[in-house]
N, C-alpha and C positions, 0 to 999 in steps of 0.2 A: 193703371202704371203711368209710371214717368218720371225719368231722370230728375232726383230732386234736389233741388241747391241745395250744396254743402254749405251748412251753416254750424258756426259752433262748432266746430273738428266733429261733426258728425256726416259720416260717407254715405252720400247720398245714392243712390240705385233707383234705378227706372223700374216703374211698377207693371198694369196689365191690359188688355185690349180686346175687343169685338165678337162678333159671329157669323152669319153666312159669309160664303166666298167670295171673294174683289170680283169685280168686274172682270178683269183681268184675268185673271188664275181660273172664274169660274166659265169664261170664251171658249167654246168649241166651235167648229166650221160646221158647215150645213150639214146635211147627209149627203156623203158618198166622198166627204174629204178625208183628209186623219186627222187622226184624236191630236189634242193639244198635249204638249209635253206638261210632265211634270213639274211643281209649284217650285221655287226656294226651297221653304219651308220642307215642302215633303222631299227633296234630293238628301236632306239632313239624312233620311231613315239610313240612306246607304252608309254611314259610319257604324265604327264598330259600339259604340256607347249604345244607341237606338235597338243595336239586332241584340246585345244584353238584355236593357230593360226587360223586353220581350220575351227571349227566351227563360229569362231568372223568374217573371212572374206566370207566367205560364198561355199569355196574349200571345205570345207567335204566328201562330193559327190561325189570328182572328183575321186579316186579312186574306190569306189563301183562299178559307173559305169562304168565302164573301165575295171574294172572285170566282169562285167555282159558282154557287146561288145566280152571282148574277147573270153568268155565261147563259146560265138554261134557261133566263126572260127571252123571250119571241117577240115581245112587246114592250111599247114603252111604258101601258097601263102594267105589265106584270113588272118587269125595273122597279118602279116605283114602291109597290107593293116588298116586294125585297128590300131596298134603301129604306123603306120606315121601318121594317119588321127586325132588320141588320142593326139599323143607328140605334135602334132602342133596345135590346139585345144588348148592343153594348155599353151603355148607360145603363141596365141591370147589376150587367155584370160587375163593372168598377163598381159602383152601390155595393155590393154585396160584397168585394173581396174586401172592398175598406171597412166593411163594416163586423165580418166575422162571418159572412153565410157562407155554407157549402166549403169547397177543398181550395187551399191559398194557392195551388200548381205551381210549385216554385219558391225557389229561397228568398226574393225580394221580400219585405216587411209588408204586410199589410196594409198601411197607412200610406203606401204611397202613389201616386200621383198620377206618375207619370206613365202607366201601361197605358191608360186609356188615352194622355194625347199622342201619345207614339201609335198607339193600334187603328184609330182613327187617320192620323194621318195615311197609314197603312190603306187603308178603305177608301181613304177622297183620293190619293192616289191609282188605285186600280179604276176606278167610277170613271177619274179625268181623263184615262188613257186608252178605256172601253171603245174598243169598236167592233157594236155590235151587228149583225147580220142586215135588220131590219130597218138600219140608218139609224140615227140623234143625231136632230137638229139641236144647234146653239142654246136656243132659251130649251129643249128640253133638259137636256146636259145641267147647264145651271142651274135649273129647277130642282134635277137631281141631285145635284151638288148642297143642292140649301135646303133639300131634305134631310138630308143624311149629315150634315151640321149641326140642324135643331133636335133632332130626333137623339144623336150623339152628344147633346151638350145638358141633356135632360130638361131641354127649351118644352116638351112637349108633353114631360110629365108631370108638373106640378100640379100636385092633387090635393088643393085647400079641404079643411071638414067644414063642415056644414057651417051654420049658423050665422049671426050677426053680429057686430061690434062690439064686445062687451061680455059677451054670450056665449059659456063653454070655452073651448078651448081655443087660444087666441091660435093665432095666423102668422107666421113671420116669413119673407121671400128673404134669402141670403142668394148671393150671384160670389162667382168667384173667376179665378183666368186661367188661362193655359201655362205651361214653364216656355221664358222669356229668354233672350239678351245669350242664345242658345251658339252663338258665333263665338261667345267670349269663355262658355264652361257648355259644352254640351251636357252635362250631366245635371243641369239645374231642374229643380223640385220648383214648385211654386205653392209655399201652404196655403195660399188660400183656395185654390181645385182645391186642395186636399182637406179644406175644412167643408167647403161643398159636397164634396163626394162623401165624409165623415158624418155628419145633421143631416142628411136631406133623409127624409122620412121622419126624420127622429123628434123625439118628445121631452121635452125640458121641463123640470116643475122648477116652478119662481114663484115668491112670495101673493105672487097675483093670478096663480091659478096653472094648470099645465098650460104649454107653446110647441106647437107643432111646425116643424119647420122645414122647406121646401127652397130646393137649393137648384143652380143650373150654373155654369161655367157659359166662359166668350172668350174667343180666339183675338189674342193680341195682332190685332191688323187693323189701319188706318181706314181700309175701305168699309171695311162690315160695318164700322159705326156711321159711316158716312150714306151709306144703301139705309140706314135705320132699324140695322138690327136688334140694339136696346131696348128702343121704343117697340117694336115688335113683336117683343117677347115678354116686355113688361105690363103694356097696355091693358091687357084684360084683367090680372090680377090684383095691381096695385088699388083698386077701390075698394077688393074683397079682402086683404091683407090687416093686421093692425102695426103690423111695422117692419118698415124693409130695409138693410143694410146690404152694398155694395164693397168686399171686403178685396184686398188688394195686397201685393208684399210690397213694402214700401223701407226703411229706416232699419239700420244696424241696429237691435239691442232694445226696442222700443215699437210698441204700438201709439197710433195716434188715431185720435178722432176728427178727422177735417170738416173744419167750421164752413167754412165758404171753398167753393168749386169758381173757376174757371174760364170764359167762352172761348178759352186758343189752346189751341196746336201745337208745340214748340218744336218737333219735327225729329225727336227723337225716332231710329230705324226700329220699323216692326219686325215680325217675323217674316214680312217675305223681305226684308232688308229695303221696303218703298217709308220714306220720310214727306212728311205732309204741317207746312210751318204755314197756320191760318186760323182763321178764328174758326172755333166747331158748327161745321155745318148741319143745319137743323131746319126744320118744318119751318113756315112762316118766317123768316128770319126778321122781316120788318117789328115784329113785335117782343126780338130777341133781347135777355137783359144779358149783362157782362157778368154777371156773378149770380149763384143760387148759393142758401145757405141749407144748413143740417137741421131737423127737426127733431136729429137722436135727444134722448136727454143723455148731452156731456157731460155736465157734472157731476152727475150719480153715479158715469162711468168710470170717471177720472176717478172719485173717490172711494169705488168700493177694490177691494181684494180680489181680484183677479184669476192674480196666477204670479208667476218668479220675473216676467216684465214690467219695468211701468209705462201707465198710461196716459197721456197726452193730451191735453187737449188744444190742436193744434187751430190758431187765430192768423199767422203769417199768411200776406201774398204778395204776388209782385204785380203792381200796375205801371201804369200808364196816365199820371194823374190830370183831372181833367187841365187843358190848357197848355199842358206838358207837352213830351219827346222823349223822353230817356225814361225806361225803366226802375222803381224804386221797388224795394222791397218793405211793408209793411208789418210791424209786427202784429198790431191790433186789428186787422183787417181791413176791405178796404174804404176809399172816403168818395162822398158824393161824386158822382161825373167820371169816374174814372176808367178805363180801356183793361182787360184784365192782359196777364200776361202768364201769371200763373196762380190756380188757389192755394190752399193750402196741401193738396196733393199734387203739385207741381203742374204741368202743363202734356204730361202723357195720357196713355191711355185708362188709371185707374181715376184720373182729374175725369177724365170725359166720361168715364161711365159712370159718375157721380155729378154732373153737372146734367147728363142728359135722364139722367134717372128722378134727381130733384127737379128740372125744369119739367117733365112729365107731370110730376107731382101736381105741379101747381098749376100746370095749366088743365088740370084732371079739376082745378078747384080743390086739393085734399092740402093743401098747405097748412091750415091752422087744426087740422083733425090726423092726420096719419105721419106719425114719428120715422124719419127717414133720411139716409146718409151713407157715408162713408167710412172704414175703419181701415188702416192700413194696421198689416200685421209687418214683428222681424223681417230682417232680409234671412232668411233661412240659411244657415252655416251648416258646410260637414267639420266634422270633428277637427282636432288638433291632428294637424301630420296630411291630414290626406285636404290641401289644399290648389294642386296643380292642379289643373283641368289636365294637363297631356298628357300625365301617368298615374291619377289617382284612380281611388276605387270609384265606382257610381255608389256606394252606398256607407257608411260606417254605425256603429251606434252611438257616437255625438249625434250627425246628421239626424238619423229617427229619433231620439229624443230630444231633441230641439224641433222639431215637424211635429212630433206627439206634442211636447208644451204649448207649441204655437195653437192647435187645434183645440183643446182642452183648454186654454184661455177665451180663445174667442169664442168657447161656446157660454165661458163663463158672462161674458162681456155680453151674448143676446139675450139671455139670462137675466142680467141686471137692468137689460134695458126695455125687458118686458116688462121687467115689473116696476120699473118707475114709472114709465109711460101708462101702465095700468090705471099705477094711485097719481097720477097728474090728472087725470080724467075724473077721479073721483072725487 
């Protein structure tokens, strides 16, 4: 996620972000003090739209049930077990709903990613403000919040098939994001999150053989990324997969395969209304490159007929040239020695997750063998006549159709990428 620069008349939107709870948000006083207040993100739960989404999806009882179970814990160890179990159950329930398993429990369409987002926030708010009788230290509360974030985002549920590279079922890792820009329109859904829920654990048949997709989602918070949530979640799996792609919402009416990712945060506010303008903070900054590149088979992806939206190989970046001091747009990628100001995917959290994932790929020595990079989906738009955030409905037939089309086309893009990557290894 990141605000994308307006170029050649195309409206740019911000994209997606992070994982574990931010430092300020997870902090709690030592035992004996008052529990911390809800975060900016959690306070949005009190609005009419989140309550309607939870009610119409059958997820309205999730947070109250979690609070009751948490309240019965009489030790930190018991609390941690409750958090891990309930977080994982929320992820599985959301995946099952989207994939058509079990009762729908409400009239909201099954493909909707928003129930997971708002139900998780209800759970984190209950946990953040919980004051157990046995006392809870700042460190313990932070650990519980991190456990809830990881389990409810599918990051502990990545079940890759057995086998080696090129043998049997191919293994694909895909990530999505939470909704964002909620102060602009609290009804917003993120198609990348819907993609993650729809594809988790599914098998795509390709000319190169079947491919099993495992997914996870990340929050839209700068602090979580700085705390290493991306690397922590992906490092155990990148050496074991045949292809990975991070996915986020990008430009209106088009998909983009982002060729280059930049090491710069542009400062657009995250879901806690926090801004960060700085070099992307990573471990071992002395060896940090300004740019990383995709190893996805972008030529094959852009040439294939995958759906109704056009798919572009986006090579543009914004850089400060070597010896210069002003940003310059480079349509064909960065020049030697330049400093990043925007990758192809901008300078928000979508660019950052792509940068971090591809840098991790390279630091693991997998650049020449592991296809991976970032795909931006089209902006998910409401139907005609339902564009006013203040008076509009939380869903409509056009909105659902657009989301389903984006999900289906992303699935087709993954299939093409797996097949093309396999052919390239033959």
